[in-house]
N, C-alpha and C positions, 0 to 999 in steps of 0.2 A: 603628228603636232612634230617629234622628235623626228618621224620622217624626213618635213617640210623643212626644217633647221637644224640638220643635216646636209638635205641638195642645195640650200642658199650658202648656207658657205660652202663646200663640194665649188660651186659656181662663183663665188663673191672669187674663191683663191684662182682661180684658174683664169678669169678677167686679169683680178692683180699681178700674178706672169709670163700672163702675155703680156705687158704693158713694162713687165721689171726691163733696167739696161741690159742690153744684150753681154754675154760675156767676151771680150778684147782675150783673142788667141794670143800670146809674144809678149802680149804686156809689160813680162815683170824680163825679157830677156832683155840681156845687155848687148849695142851690138858692138862685131868681132873686133880684138886687138889693133889689127893693122888699120881701119881705117886711120887713128888716130897718128897716126904714124905720115909728116910729111913729102908726099912724091912716091903715095905706095905704089902710084901706077906705073913709073915710072920704072920702078924695080925689079915689075913682077912680071912672069909673062900665065896666059892665061891658054891651061889643060880641059882639050873637050873631054868630056864627058859620057860620052853615049848621046844621050837627049839633053844635056846641059854642056856646061861650062863656065872649069873655075882657077883661080889665080892656082899660080903655081911660081917656083925660083931656079932660075933661071942657074946653071953652074953656076957662071960666070955672074958676075954685076957690070946691069950694066952701065954705059957710059951716060945716060942719064941718070944714071942714080946714087945722090951723094952718098958720103961712108956712113956717113951717120945711121941714113938711113937701111942700109943692109944692115949693119950690125944689127938695129934693131927687132930688120924685118929676117937674117936670116937665123933668130935666136926663135923664132917662132913656127911651132908646128905645121911645117908647110906642105905638102906633095914639089918630087922631083920636076923642073920643065920637060 
C-alpha cells in the first residue's frame, strides 16, 4: 500500500509539472539603452560579425544624426565602425 501511495504521488507530480507554465528565457532582461535614443538608426552603422550583424559607432557623426542623439550614443559602449 505504501508503494502504491508513493507511485501515485510521483504520477500526480509528473502530470502537474507537464502542465506548469513554461519558463520564459530573458523575461527579466531590459532592452538595450540605445533603443531609447530618438533616431539611433540614423546615427549608427552596421558591422558584420561573421554570421550576424551588430550596430557600431562611425568615426564621424552622420548628417542625419542629431547632436543630442550623437552625444548620447557616443557615451555608450559601441564598437567603432
